[in-house]
C-alpha positions in Angstrom: 9.6 6.1 -4.6 9.5 7.9 -1.3 5.8 7.1 -1.0 6.3 3.3 -1.4 9.2 3.4 1.1 7.2 5.3 3.6 4.2 2.9 3.3 6.5 -0.1 3.4 7.7 0.8 6.9 4.2 -0.1 8.2 4.0 -3.7 6.8 3.1 -6.4 9.3 3.2 -9.9 7.9 -0.1 -11.6 8.9 0.6 -14.5 11.4 -1.8 -16.8 9.5 0.2 -16.2 6.3 3.5 -16.9 8.0 2.2 -20.1 9.5 0.8 -21.3 6.2 3.7 -20.1 4.1 1.6 -17.7 2.0 3.6 -15.3 -0.2 2.7 -13.0 -3.0 2.6 -9.6 -4.4 -0.4 -7.2 -4.4 -0.8 -4.0 -6.4 -2.7 -1.3 -4.7 -4.4 1.5 -6.6 -4.2 4.6 -4.5 -5.9 7.9 -5.1 -4.4 11.0 -3.4 -4.7 14.7 -3.3 -1.8 17.0 -4.1 -1.5 17.5 -0.4 -1.0 13.8 0.3 -4.5 13.1 1.6 -5.7 9.5 0.9 -9.0 9.6 -1.0 -9.3 5.9 -1.7 -7.5 2.7 -2.2 -8.3 -0.7 -3.7 -6.6 -3.9 -4.7 -5.7 -3.7 -8.3 -4.1 -7.1 -8.4 -4.6 -9.7 -5.6 -1.9 -11.9 -4.1 -4.4 -14.7 -4.1 -4.6 -14.6 -0.3 -7.2 -12.5 1.5 -5.0 -12.0 4.5 -2.2 -10.5 2.4 -4.5 -8.3 0.4 -6.2 -7.0 3.6 -2.8 -6.3 5.1 -1.8 -4.2 2.1 -4.8 -1.9 2.6 -4.3 -1.8 6.4 -0.6 -0.8 6.1 -1.6 2.1 3.9 -4.0 3.3 6.7 -1.3 2.9 9.3 1.1 4.9 7.1 -1.1 8.1 7.4 -0.2 10.9 7.4 1.3 10.3 4.0 4.2 12.2 2.4 3.3 15.3 0.5 3.7 14.8 -3.3 5.9 17.0 -5.4 4.7 20.6 -5.8 3.8 19.9 -9.5 0.9 17.8 -8.2 -0.4 20.5 -5.8 -4.2 21.2 -6.1 -4.7 18.0 -8.2 -5.9 14.5 -7.5 -4.0 11.6 -8.9 -3.8 7.8 -8.9 -0.7 5.7 -8.2 -0.1 1.9 -8.4 2.0 0.6 -5.4 3.4 -2.9 -5.5 3.7 -4.7 -2.2 5.7 -7.9 -1.9 5.1 -10.4 0.9 7.9 -12.9 1.0 9.1 -15.3 3.7 12.9 -15.6 3.6 
């Protein structure tokens, strides 16, 4: 959960999405090392809007350096699914 909270701090709602009222949820598939190094990321489920999907990937890049995973994952690579919600309130 700390990982998703950390990444969430770097979310920037795309201006075009705000103007057009686009909302949705994406699910990122993220591959990491046991030291917290990002090996790769892709959209596992699209929001239906390219601007929101691209922002999800960009916020992950802005969030680097990423938190170090629990010690049990040291010297391993693993994959996580991260949901990111884009909502206008």
